[in-house]
N, CA, C, O and the ligand as a Tripos MOL2 file, in Angstrom:
@<TRIPOS>MOLECULE
protein
  277   275    70     0     0
PROTEIN
NO_CHARGES

@<TRIPOS>ATOM
      1 N         -13.7170   12.4470   -2.1860 N.3       1 MET1
      2 CA        -12.5590   12.9680   -2.9160 C.3       1 MET1
      3 C         -11.3620   13.0830   -1.9720 C.2       1 MET1
      4 O         -11.4950   13.5220   -0.8300 O.2       1 MET1
      5 N         -10.2000   12.6840   -2.4690 N.am      2 MET2
      6 CA         -8.9730   12.7250   -1.6650 C.3       2 MET2
      7 C          -7.9840   13.6880   -2.3110 C.2       2 MET2
      8 O          -7.6990   13.6010   -3.5050 O.2       2 MET2
      9 N          -7.4720   14.6000   -1.5060 N.am      3 LEU3
     10 CA         -6.4470   15.5170   -2.0190 C.3       3 LEU3
     11 C          -5.0750   15.0070   -1.6120 C.2       3 LEU3
     12 O          -4.8780   14.5300   -0.4940 O.2       3 LEU3
     13 N          -4.1370   15.1150   -2.5330 N.am      4 CYS4
     14 CA         -2.7710   14.6530   -2.2670 C.3       4 CYS4
     15 C          -2.1700   15.4740   -1.1190 C.2       4 CYS4
     16 O          -2.1730   16.7040   -1.1710 O.2       4 CYS4
     17 N          -1.6550   14.7970   -0.0830 N.am      5 PRO5
     18 CA         -1.0900   15.5280    1.0600 C.3       5 PRO5
     19 C           0.2160   16.2630    0.7390 C.2       5 PRO5
     20 O           0.6780   17.0780    1.5370 O.2       5 PRO5
     21 N           0.8160   15.9770   -0.4310 N.am      6 TRP6
     22 CA          2.0640   16.6410   -0.8060 C.3       6 TRP6
     23 C           1.8140   17.8360   -1.7190 C.2       6 TRP6
     24 O           2.3570   18.9170   -1.4890 O.2       6 TRP6
     25 N           0.9760   17.6430   -2.7770 N.am      7 CYS7
     26 CA          0.8080   18.7230   -3.7670 C.3       7 CYS7
     27 C          -0.6100   19.2880   -3.8090 C.2       7 CYS7
     28 O          -0.8830   20.2460   -4.5320 O.2       7 CYS7
     29 N          -1.5170   18.6830   -3.0230 N.am      8 ASN8
     30 CA         -2.8920   19.1930   -2.8990 C.3       8 ASN8
     31 C          -3.7580   19.0280   -4.1500 C.2       8 ASN8
     32 O          -4.8290   19.6290   -4.2370 O.2       8 ASN8
     33 N          -3.3170   18.2330   -5.1060 N.am      9 GLN9
     34 CA         -4.1570   17.9440   -6.2770 C.3       9 GLN9
     35 C          -5.0830   16.7710   -5.9560 C.2       9 GLN9
     36 O          -4.8300   15.9940   -5.0350 O.2       9 GLN9
     37 N          -6.1630   16.6600   -6.7360 N.am     10 GLU10
     38 CA         -7.1070   15.5640   -6.5170 C.3      10 GLU10
     39 C          -6.4630   14.2250   -6.8770 C.2      10 GLU10
     40 O          -5.7930   14.1000   -7.9020 O.2      10 GLU10
     41 N          -6.6780   13.2220   -6.0120 N.am     11 MET11
     42 CA         -6.0950   11.9090   -6.2550 C.3      11 MET11
     43 C          -7.1210   10.9730   -6.8840 C.2      11 MET11
     44 O          -8.3260   11.1290   -6.6860 O.2      11 MET11
     45 N          -6.6320   10.0070   -7.6380 N.am     12 GLU12
     46 CA         -7.4790    9.0110   -8.2940 C.3      12 GLU12
     47 C          -7.6670    7.8360   -7.3410 C.2      12 GLU12
     48 O          -6.6910    7.2730   -6.8450 O.2      12 GLU12
     49 N          -8.9250    7.4620   -7.0830 N.am     13 ALA13
     50 CA         -9.2070    6.3430   -6.1860 C.3      13 ALA13
     51 C          -9.0380    5.0220   -6.9200 C.2      13 ALA13
     52 O          -9.3650    4.9210   -8.1020 O.2      13 ALA13
     53 N          -8.5310    4.0150   -6.2300 N.am     14 GLY14
     54 CA         -8.3600    2.6910   -6.8310 C.3      14 GLY14
     55 C          -7.9130    1.6960   -5.7860 C.2      14 GLY14
     56 O          -8.3210    1.7680   -4.6270 O.2      14 GLY14
     57 N          -7.0780    0.7740   -6.1990 N.am     15 PHE15
     58 CA         -6.6000   -0.2660   -5.2850 C.3      15 PHE15
     59 C          -5.1050   -0.4900   -5.4690 C.2      15 PHE15
     60 O          -4.5780   -0.3970   -6.5770 O.2      15 PHE15
     61 N          -4.4420   -0.7840   -4.3690 N.am     16 LEU16
     62 CA         -3.0800   -1.2880   -4.4160 C.3      16 LEU16
     63 C          -3.2320   -2.8050   -4.5030 C.2      16 LEU16
     64 O          -3.8670   -3.4100   -3.6400 O.2      16 LEU16
     65 N          -2.6590   -3.4220   -5.5310 N.am     17 MET17
     66 CA         -2.8960   -4.8410   -5.7840 C.3      17 MET17
     67 C          -1.5960   -5.5830   -6.0130 C.2      17 MET17
     68 O          -0.6290   -5.0370   -6.5440 O.2      17 MET17
     69 N          -1.5940   -6.8540   -5.5960 N.am     18 SER18
     70 CA         -0.3920   -7.6660   -5.7330 C.3      18 SER18
     71 C          -0.7470   -9.1570   -5.7390 C.2      18 SER18
     72 O          -1.8100   -9.5490   -5.2580 O.2      18 SER18
     73 N           0.1330   -9.9650   -6.2760 N.am     19 GLY19
     74 CA         -0.0420  -11.4130   -6.2130 C.3      19 GLY19
     75 C           0.3530  -11.9810   -4.8720 C.2      19 GLY19
     76 O           0.0480  -13.1320   -4.5610 O.2      19 GLY19
     77 N           1.0370  -11.1720   -4.0720 N.am     20 LYS20
     78 CA          1.4770  -11.5910   -2.7360 C.3      20 LYS20
     79 C           1.1370  -10.4920   -1.7370 C.2      20 LYS20
     80 O           0.8870   -9.3540   -2.1350 O.2      20 LYS20
     81 N           1.1240  -10.8190   -0.4350 N.am     21 PRO21
     82 CA          0.8320   -9.7770    0.5570 C.3      21 PRO21
     83 C           1.8260   -8.6200    0.4600 C.2      21 PRO21
     84 O           3.0110   -8.8230    0.1960 O.2      21 PRO21
     85 N           1.3220   -7.4110    0.6790 N.am     22 VAL22
     86 CA          2.1750   -6.2180    0.6640 C.3      22 VAL22
     87 C           2.3560   -5.7590    2.1040 C.2      22 VAL22
     88 O           1.3840   -5.5740    2.8370 O.2      22 VAL22
     89 N           3.6160   -5.5760    2.5010 N.am     23 VAL23
     90 CA          3.9490   -5.2610    3.8820 C.3      23 VAL23
     91 C           4.7080   -3.9390    3.9490 C.2      23 VAL23
     92 O           5.6120   -3.6940    3.1510 O.2      23 VAL23
     93 N           4.3370   -3.0920    4.9030 N.am     24 PHE24
     94 CA          5.1370   -1.8990    5.2000 C.3      24 PHE24
     95 C           6.0400   -2.2270    6.3720 C.2      24 PHE24
     96 O           5.6090   -2.8600    7.3350 O.2      24 PHE24
     97 N           7.2870   -1.8020    6.2950 N.am     25 GLY25
     98 CA          8.1950   -2.0190    7.4180 C.3      25 GLY25
     99 C           9.1460   -0.8620    7.5710 C.2      25 GLY25
    100 O           9.4490   -0.1730    6.5970 O.2      25 GLY25
    101 N           9.6280   -0.6330    8.7900 N.am     26 PRO26
    102 CA         10.5400    0.4890    9.0360 C.3      26 PRO26
    103 C          11.9230    0.2630    8.4290 C.2      26 PRO26
    104 O          12.6710    1.2180    8.2200 O.2      26 PRO26
    105 N          12.2660   -0.9930    8.1470 N.am     27 GLU27
    106 CA         13.5870   -1.2730    7.5720 C.3      27 GLU27
    107 C          13.4830   -2.1500    6.3350 C.2      27 GLU27
    108 O          12.5750   -2.9700    6.2020 O.2      27 GLU27
    109 N          14.4470   -1.9530    5.4270 N.am     28 GLU28
    110 CA         14.5040   -2.7260    4.1940 C.3      28 GLU28
    111 C          14.8460   -4.1720    4.5150 C.2      28 GLU28
    112 O          15.5800   -4.4580    5.4610 O.2      28 GLU28
    113 N          14.2870   -5.1050    3.6870 N.am     29 ARG29
    114 CA         14.5800   -6.5230    3.8940 C.3      29 ARG29
    115 C          15.1810   -7.1290    2.6470 C.2      29 ARG29
    116 O          14.9600   -6.6280    1.5440 O.2      29 ARG29
    117 N          15.9360   -8.1980    2.8050 N.am     30 GLU30
    118 CA         16.4930   -8.9130    1.6580 C.3      30 GLU30
    119 C          15.4870   -9.9420    1.1410 C.2      30 GLU30
    120 O          15.4680  -10.2510   -0.0500 O.2      30 GLU30
    121 N          14.6550  -10.4670    2.0350 N.am     31 ALA31
    122 CA         13.6560  -11.4670    1.6580 C.3      31 ALA31
    123 C          12.4610  -11.3330    2.5830 C.2      31 ALA31
    124 O          12.5830  -10.8880    3.7240 O.2      31 ALA31
    125 N          11.3010  -11.7270    2.0700 N.am     32 MET32
    126 CA         10.0810  -11.6180    2.8730 C.3      32 MET32
    127 C           9.7440  -12.9520    3.5240 C.2      32 MET32
    128 O           8.7410  -13.5770    3.1810 O.2      32 MET32
    129 N          10.5630  -13.3840    4.4460 N.am     33 LEU33
    130 CA         10.2820  -14.6280    5.1480 C.3      33 LEU33
    131 C           9.5940  -14.3120    6.4670 C.2      33 LEU33
    132 O           9.9830  -13.3890    7.1840 O.2      33 LEU33
    133 N           8.5600  -15.0980    6.7730 N.am     34 TRP34
    134 CA          7.8660  -14.9360    8.0490 C.3      34 TRP34
    135 C           8.7720  -15.4550    9.1550 C.2      34 TRP34
    136 O           9.6680  -16.2350    8.8300 O.2      34 TRP34
    137 N           8.6290  -15.1020   10.4330 N.am     35 PRO35
    138 CA          7.5520  -14.2660   10.9380 C.3      35 PRO35
    139 C           7.7670  -12.7850   10.6390 C.2      35 PRO35
    140 O           8.8610  -12.3460   10.2850 O.2      35 PRO35
    141 N           6.6910  -12.0450   10.7930 N.am     36 ARG36
    142 CA          6.7360  -10.6070   10.6170 C.3      36 ARG36
    143 C           7.6950  -10.0110   11.6500 C.2      36 ARG36
    144 O           7.7500  -10.4590   12.7950 O.2      36 ARG36
    145 N           8.4380   -9.0070   11.2310 N.am     37 LYS37
    146 CA          9.3720   -8.3440   12.1570 C.3      37 LYS37
    147 C           8.6730   -7.2080   12.8800 C.2      37 LYS37
    148 O           7.5900   -6.7730   12.4880 O.2      37 LYS37
    149 N           9.3080   -6.7370   13.9420 N.am     38 LYS38
    150 CA          8.7590   -5.6590   14.7620 C.3      38 LYS38
    151 C           8.4980   -4.4130   13.8990 C.2      38 LYS38
    152 O           9.3570   -3.9840   13.1280 O.2      38 LYS38
    153 N           7.3150   -3.8560   14.0440 N.am     39 GLY39
    154 CA          6.9740   -2.6360   13.3180 C.3      39 GLY39
    155 C           6.4280   -2.8720   11.9220 C.2      39 GLY39
    156 O           6.0350   -1.9200   11.2490 O.2      39 GLY39
    157 N           6.3920   -4.1190   11.4720 N.am     40 GLU40
    158 CA          5.8890   -4.3860   10.1250 C.3      40 GLU40
    159 C           4.3610   -4.5470   10.1350 C.2      40 GLU40
    160 O           3.7800   -5.1350   11.0460 O.2      40 GLU40
    161 N           3.7470   -4.0070    9.0970 N.am     41 ILE41
    162 CA          2.2870   -4.0080    8.9940 C.3      41 ILE41
    163 C           1.8840   -4.5960    7.6530 C.2      41 ILE41
    164 O           2.3760   -4.1680    6.6090 O.2      41 ILE41
    165 N           1.0030   -5.5640    7.6760 N.am     42 LYS42
    166 CA          0.4670   -6.1010    6.4240 C.3      42 LYS42
    167 C          -0.6120   -5.1470    5.9230 C.2      42 LYS42
    168 O          -1.6160   -4.9280    6.6000 O.2      42 LYS42
    169 N          -0.4040   -4.5810    4.7340 N.am     43 LEU43
    170 CA         -1.3110   -3.5580    4.2030 C.3      43 LEU43
    171 C          -2.4810   -4.1500    3.4410 C.2      43 LEU43
    172 O          -3.5510   -3.5440    3.3740 O.2      43 LEU43
    173 N          -2.2890   -5.3220    2.8680 N.am     44 THR44
    174 CA         -3.3050   -5.8840    1.9740 C.3      44 THR44
    175 C          -4.1180   -6.9800    2.6450 C.2      44 THR44
    176 O          -3.6910   -7.5970    3.6200 O.2      44 THR44
    177 N          -5.3050   -7.1980    2.0890 N.am     45 ARG45
    178 CA         -6.1220   -8.3480    2.4710 C.3      45 ARG45
    179 C          -6.1350   -9.3070    1.2930 C.2      45 ARG45
    180 O          -6.1510   -8.8850    0.1370 O.2      45 ARG45
    181 N          -6.1290  -10.6000    1.5930 N.am     46 GLN46
    182 CA         -6.0590  -11.6070    0.5440 C.3      46 GLN46
    183 C          -7.4540  -11.9700    0.0380 C.2      46 GLN46
    184 O          -8.3340  -12.3240    0.8230 O.2      46 GLN46
    185 N          -7.6490  -11.8810   -1.2700 N.am     47 PHE47
    186 CA         -8.9020  -12.3060   -1.8890 C.3      47 PHE47
    187 C          -8.5700  -13.3360   -2.9530 C.2      47 PHE47
    188 O          -8.2580  -12.9840   -4.0900 O.2      47 PHE47
    189 N          -8.6360  -14.6040   -2.5860 N.am     48 TRP48
    190 CA         -8.3050  -15.7160   -3.4730 C.3      48 TRP48
    191 C          -6.8760  -15.5340   -3.9970 C.2      48 TRP48
    192 O          -5.9310  -15.7150   -3.2290 O.2      48 TRP48
    193 N          -6.6810  -15.1850   -5.2690 N.am     49 THR49
    194 CA         -5.3120  -15.1100   -5.7860 C.3      49 THR49
    195 C          -4.7380  -13.6980   -5.7690 C.2      49 THR49
    196 O          -3.6120  -13.4740   -6.2130 O.2      49 THR49
    197 N          -5.5150  -12.7480   -5.2570 N.am     50 ILE50
    198 CA         -5.0160  -11.3730   -5.2760 C.3      50 ILE50
    199 C          -5.0460  -10.7540   -3.8790 C.2      50 ILE50
    200 O          -5.9770  -10.9730   -3.1040 O.2      50 ILE50
    201 N          -4.0230   -9.9900   -3.5830 N.am     51 ALA51
    202 CA         -3.9600   -9.2220   -2.3320 C.3      51 ALA51
    203 C          -4.2350   -7.7730   -2.6980 C.2      51 ALA51
    204 O          -3.6350   -7.2470   -3.6350 O.2      51 ALA51
    205 N          -5.1280   -7.1270   -1.9760 N.am     52 ARG52
    206 CA         -5.4340   -5.7490   -2.3450 C.3      52 ARG52
    207 C          -5.8950   -4.9320   -1.1410 C.2      52 ARG52
    208 O          -6.2700   -5.4720   -0.1000 O.2      52 ARG52
    209 N          -5.8540   -3.6120   -1.3200 N.am     53 THR53
    210 CA         -6.3600   -2.6790   -0.3160 C.3      53 THR53
    211 C          -6.7090   -1.3690   -1.0270 C.2      53 THR53
    212 O          -6.0810   -1.0400   -2.0330 O.2      53 THR53
    213 N          -7.6900   -0.6160   -0.5310 N.am     54 PRO54
    214 CA         -8.0170    0.6540   -1.1790 C.3      54 PRO54
    215 C          -6.8170    1.6090   -1.1800 C.2      54 PRO54
    216 O          -6.0540    1.6590   -0.2160 O.2      54 PRO54
    217 N          -6.6610    2.3620   -2.2690 N.am     55 ALA55
    218 CA         -5.5310    3.2820   -2.3740 C.3      55 ALA55
    219 C          -5.8900    4.4650   -3.2730 C.2      55 ALA55
    220 O          -6.8650    4.4130   -4.0220 O.2      55 ALA55
    221 N          -5.1010    5.5180   -3.1900 N.am     56 TRP56
    222 CA         -5.2840    6.7200   -4.0040 C.3      56 TRP56
    223 C          -3.9680    7.0610   -4.6590 C.2      56 TRP56
    224 O          -2.8970    6.9390   -4.0630 O.2      56 TRP56
    225 N          -4.0770    7.4970   -5.9140 N.am     57 HIS57
    226 CA         -2.8740    7.7470   -6.7050 C.3      57 HIS57
    227 C          -2.7940    9.2160   -7.1080 C.2      57 HIS57
    228 O          -3.7880    9.8000   -7.5380 O.2      57 HIS57
    229 N          -1.6170    9.8090   -6.9690 N.am     58 CYS58
    230 CA         -1.3510   11.1590   -7.4690 C.3      58 CYS58
    231 C          -0.4000   11.0460   -8.6540 C.2      58 CYS58
    232 O           0.7560   10.6470   -8.5080 O.2      58 CYS58
    233 N          -0.9100   11.4070   -9.8350 N.am     59 ALA59
    234 CA         -0.0820   11.3480  -11.0420 C.3      59 ALA59
    235 C           0.9590   12.4670  -11.0220 C.2      59 ALA59
    236 O           2.0300   12.3400  -11.6160 O.2      59 ALA59
    237 N           0.6320   13.5780  -10.3260 N.am     60 GLY60
    238 CA          1.5350   14.7210  -10.2630 C.3      60 GLY60
    239 C           2.8420   14.3860   -9.5790 C.2      60 GLY60
    240 O           3.9110   14.6690  -10.1200 O.2      60 GLY60
    241 N           2.7770   13.7830   -8.3910 N.am     61 CYS61
    242 CA          4.0370   13.4410   -7.6980 C.3      61 CYS61
    243 C           4.3200   11.9520   -7.6890 C.2      61 CYS61
    244 O           5.2140   11.4950   -6.9780 O.2      61 CYS61
    245 N           3.5520   11.1710   -8.4870 N.am     62 LYS62
    246 CA          3.8020    9.7260   -8.6060 C.3      62 LYS62
    247 C           3.8980    9.0660   -7.2290 C.2      62 LYS62
    248 O           4.8880    8.4210   -6.8830 O.2      62 LYS62
    249 N           2.8070    9.2630   -6.4480 N.am     63 ARG63
    250 CA          2.7420    8.6580   -5.1260 C.3      63 ARG63
    251 C           1.4150    7.9250   -4.9690 C.2      63 ARG63
    252 O           0.4090    8.2820   -5.5820 O.2      63 ARG63
    253 N           1.4390    6.9110   -4.1470 N.am     64 VAL64
    254 CA          0.2250    6.1580   -3.8280 C.3      64 VAL64
    255 C           0.0630    6.1450   -2.3130 C.2      64 VAL64
    256 O           1.0050    5.8540   -1.5750 O.2      64 VAL64
    257 N          -1.1550    6.4680   -1.8610 N.am     65 VAL65
    258 CA         -1.4910    6.4010   -0.4430 C.3      65 VAL65
    259 C          -2.4600    5.2350   -0.2750 C.2      65 VAL65
    260 O          -3.4730    5.1690   -0.9720 O.2      65 VAL65
    261 N          -2.1680    4.3320    0.6230 N.am     66 ALA66
    262 CA         -3.0060    3.1530    0.8130 C.3      66 ALA66
    263 C          -3.6500    3.1680    2.1920 C.2      66 ALA66
    264 O          -3.1290    3.7470    3.1450 O.2      66 ALA66
    265 N          -4.8100    2.5070    2.2620 N.am     67 GLU67
    266 CA         -5.5230    2.3740    3.5350 C.3      67 GLU67
    267 C          -5.5680    0.8940    3.8810 C.2      67 GLU67
    268 O          -5.8400    0.0670    3.0110 O.2      67 GLU67
    269 N          -5.3090    0.5480    5.1290 N.am     68 TYR68
    270 CA         -5.3600   -0.8750    5.5090 C.3      68 TYR68
    271 C          -6.3290   -1.0760    6.6620 C.2      68 TYR68
    272 O          -6.5880   -0.1630    7.4460 O.2      68 TYR68
    273 N          -6.8540   -2.2820    6.7470 N.am     69 GLU69
    274 CA         -7.8470   -2.6850    7.7690 C.3      69 GLU69
    275 C          -8.9890   -1.7160    7.8540 C.2      69 GLU69
    276 O          -9.9020   -1.9070    8.6570 O.2      69 GLU69
    277 ZN          0.6780   14.9130   -5.3930 Zn       70 ZN70
@<TRIPOS>BOND
     1     1     2 1
     2     2     3 1
     3     3     4 2
     4     3     5 am
     5     5     6 1
     6     6     7 1
     7     7     8 2
     8     7     9 am
     9     9    10 1
    10    10    11 1
    11    11    12 2
    12    11    13 am
    13    13    14 1
    14    14    15 1
    15    15    16 2
    16    15    17 am
    17    17    18 1
    18    18    19 1
    19    19    20 2
    20    19    21 am
    21    21    22 1
    22    22    23 1
    23    23    24 2
    24    23    25 am
    25    25    26 1
    26    26    27 1
    27    27    28 2
    28    27    29 am
    29    29    30 1
    30    30    31 1
    31    31    32 2
    32    31    33 am
    33    33    34 1
    34    34    35 1
    35    35    36 2
    36    35    37 am
    37    37    38 1
    38    38    39 1
    39    39    40 2
    40    39    41 am
    41    41    42 1
    42    42    43 1
    43    43    44 2
    44    43    45 am
    45    45    46 1
    46    46    47 1
    47    47    48 2
    48    47    49 am
    49    49    50 1
    50    50    51 1
    51    51    52 2
    52    51    53 am
    53    53    54 1
    54    54    55 1
    55    55    56 2
    56    55    57 am
    57    57    58 1
    58    58    59 1
    59    59    60 2
    60    59    61 am
    61    61    62 1
    62    62    63 1
    63    63    64 2
    64    63    65 am
    65    65    66 1
    66    66    67 1
    67    67    68 2
    68    67    69 am
    69    69    70 1
    70    70    71 1
    71    71    72 2
    72    71    73 am
    73    73    74 1
    74    74    75 1
    75    75    76 2
    76    75    77 am
    77    77    78 1
    78    78    79 1
    79    79    80 2
    80    79    81 am
    81    81    82 1
    82    82    83 1
    83    83    84 2
    84    83    85 am
    85    85    86 1
    86    86    87 1
    87    87    88 2
    88    87    89 am
    89    89    90 1
    90    90    91 1
    91    91    92 2
    92    91    93 am
    93    93    94 1
    94    94    95 1
    95    95    96 2
    96    95    97 am
    97    97    98 1
    98    98    99 1
    99    99   100 2
   100    99   101 am
   101   101   102 1
   102   102   103 1
   103   103   104 2
   104   103   105 am
   105   105   106 1
   106   106   107 1
   107   107   108 2
   108   107   109 am
   109   109   110 1
   110   110   111 1
   111   111   112 2
   112   111   113 am
   113   113   114 1
   114   114   115 1
   115   115   116 2
   116   115   117 am
   117   117   118 1
   118   118   119 1
   119   119   120 2
   120   119   121 am
   121   121   122 1
   122   122   123 1
   123   123   124 2
   124   123   125 am
   125   125   126 1
   126   126   127 1
   127   127   128 2
   128   127   129 am
   129   129   130 1
   130   130   131 1
   131   131   132 2
   132   131   133 am
   133   133   134 1
   134   134   135 1
   135   135   136 2
   136   135   137 am
   137   137   138 1
   138   138   139 1
   139   139   140 2
   140   139   141 am
   141   141   142 1
   142   142   143 1
   143   143   144 2
   144   143   145 am
   145   145   146 1
   146   146   147 1
   147   147   148 2
   148   147   149 am
   149   149   150 1
   150   150   151 1
   151   151   152 2
   152   151   153 am
   153   153   154 1
   154   154   155 1
   155   155   156 2
   156   155   157 am
   157   157   158 1
   158   158   159 1
   159   159   160 2
   160   159   161 am
   161   161   162 1
   162   162   163 1
   163   163   164 2
   164   163   165 am
   165   165   166 1
   166   166   167 1
   167   167   168 2
   168   167   169 am
   169   169   170 1
   170   170   171 1
   171   171   172 2
   172   171   173 am
   173   173   174 1
   174   174   175 1
   175   175   176 2
   176   175   177 am
   177   177   178 1
   178   178   179 1
   179   179   180 2
   180   179   181 am
   181   181   182 1
   182   182   183 1
   183   183   184 2
   184   183   185 am
   185   185   186 1
   186   186   187 1
   187   187   188 2
   188   187   189 am
   189   189   190 1
   190   190   191 1
   191   191   192 2
   192   191   193 am
   193   193   194 1
   194   194   195 1
   195   195   196 2
   196   195   197 am
   197   197   198 1
   198   198   199 1
   199   199   200 2
   200   199   201 am
   201   201   202 1
   202   202   203 1
   203   203   204 2
   204   203   205 am
   205   205   206 1
   206   206   207 1
   207   207   208 2
   208   207   209 am
   209   209   210 1
   210   210   211 1
   211   211   212 2
   212   211   213 am
   213   213   214 1
   214   214   215 1
   215   215   216 2
   216   215   217 am
   217   217   218 1
   218   218   219 1
   219   219   220 2
   220   219   221 am
   221   221   222 1
   222   222   223 1
   223   223   224 2
   224   223   225 am
   225   225   226 1
   226   226   227 1
   227   227   228 2
   228   227   229 am
   229   229   230 1
   230   230   231 1
   231   231   232 2
   232   231   233 am
   233   233   234 1
   234   234   235 1
   235   235   236 2
   236   235   237 am
   237   237   238 1
   238   238   239 1
   239   239   240 2
   240   239   241 am
   241   241   242 1
   242   242   243 1
   243   243   244 2
   244   243   245 am
   245   245   246 1
   246   246   247 1
   247   247   248 2
   248   247   249 am
   249   249   250 1
   250   250   251 1
   251   251   252 2
   252   251   253 am
   253   253   254 1
   254   254   255 1
   255   255   256 2
   256   255   257 am
   257   257   258 1
   258   258   259 1
   259   259   260 2
   260   259   261 am
   261   261   262 1
   262   262   263 1
   263   263   264 2
   264   263   265 am
   265   265   266 1
   266   266   267 1
   267   267   268 2
   268   267   269 am
   269   269   270 1
   270   270   271 1
   271   271   272 2
   272   271   273 am
   273   273   274 1
   274   274   275 1
   275   275   276 2
@<TRIPOS>SUBSTRUCTURE
     1 MET1         2 RESIDUE 1 A MET
     2 MET2         6 RESIDUE 1 A MET
     3 LEU3        10 RESIDUE 1 A LEU
     4 CYS4        14 RESIDUE 1 A CYS
     5 PRO5        18 RESIDUE 1 A PRO
     6 TRP6        22 RESIDUE 1 A TRP
     7 CYS7        26 RESIDUE 1 A CYS
     8 ASN8        30 RESIDUE 1 A ASN
     9 GLN9        34 RESIDUE 1 A GLN
    10 GLU10       38 RESIDUE 1 A GLU
    11 MET11       42 RESIDUE 1 A MET
    12 GLU12       46 RESIDUE 1 A GLU
    13 ALA13       50 RESIDUE 1 A ALA
    14 GLY14       54 RESIDUE 1 A GLY
    15 PHE15       58 RESIDUE 1 A PHE
    16 LEU16       62 RESIDUE 1 A LEU
    17 MET17       66 RESIDUE 1 A MET
    18 SER18       70 RESIDUE 1 A SER
    19 GLY19       74 RESIDUE 1 A GLY
    20 LYS20       78 RESIDUE 1 A LYS
    21 PRO21       82 RESIDUE 1 A PRO
    22 VAL22       86 RESIDUE 1 A VAL
    23 VAL23       90 RESIDUE 1 A VAL
    24 PHE24       94 RESIDUE 1 A PHE
    25 GLY25       98 RESIDUE 1 A GLY
    26 PRO26      102 RESIDUE 1 A PRO
    27 GLU27      106 RESIDUE 1 A GLU
    28 GLU28      110 RESIDUE 1 A GLU
    29 ARG29      114 RESIDUE 1 A ARG
    30 GLU30      118 RESIDUE 1 A GLU
    31 ALA31      122 RESIDUE 1 A ALA
    32 MET32      126 RESIDUE 1 A MET
    33 LEU33      130 RESIDUE 1 A LEU
    34 TRP34      134 RESIDUE 1 A TRP
    35 PRO35      138 RESIDUE 1 A PRO
    36 ARG36      142 RESIDUE 1 A ARG
    37 LYS37      146 RESIDUE 1 A LYS
    38 LYS38      150 RESIDUE 1 A LYS
    39 GLY39      154 RESIDUE 1 A GLY
    40 GLU40      158 RESIDUE 1 A GLU
    41 ILE41      162 RESIDUE 1 A ILE
    42 LYS42      166 RESIDUE 1 A LYS
    43 LEU43      170 RESIDUE 1 A LEU
    44 THR44      174 RESIDUE 1 A THR
    45 ARG45      178 RESIDUE 1 A ARG
    46 GLN46      182 RESIDUE 1 A GLN
    47 PHE47      186 RESIDUE 1 A PHE
    48 TRP48      190 RESIDUE 1 A TRP
    49 THR49      194 RESIDUE 1 A THR
    50 ILE50      198 RESIDUE 1 A ILE
    51 ALA51      202 RESIDUE 1 A ALA
    52 ARG52      206 RESIDUE 1 A ARG
    53 THR53      210 RESIDUE 1 A THR
    54 PRO54      214 RESIDUE 1 A PRO
    55 ALA55      218 RESIDUE 1 A ALA
    56 TRP56      222 RESIDUE 1 A TRP
    57 HIS57      226 RESIDUE 1 A HIS
    58 CYS58      230 RESIDUE 1 A CYS
    59 ALA59      234 RESIDUE 1 A ALA
    60 GLY60      238 RESIDUE 1 A GLY
    61 CYS61      242 RESIDUE 1 A CYS
    62 LYS62      246 RESIDUE 1 A LYS
    63 ARG63      250 RESIDUE 1 A ARG
    64 VAL64      254 RESIDUE 1 A VAL
    65 VAL65      258 RESIDUE 1 A VAL
    66 ALA66      262 RESIDUE 1 A ALA
    67 GLU67      266 RESIDUE 1 A GLU
    68 TYR68      270 RESIDUE 1 A TYR
    69 GLU69      274 RESIDUE 1 A GLU
    70 ZN70       277 GROUP 0 **** ****
């Protein structure tokens, strides 16, 4: 069980999913062209046509926490 780090309510376990890789970065980008920039982390793993990673959702504060690697 995962508790939301903001509101302390129980979070729903699931997956963060996308048709393309999902990247966290310290700065906003206009386009996702490789190579990866400094500080950027690929959060998802590619499984055939879907990119995904385990994640938890809080409906109370509308936030998602994801786990990578
Ligand atoms: Zn919350």
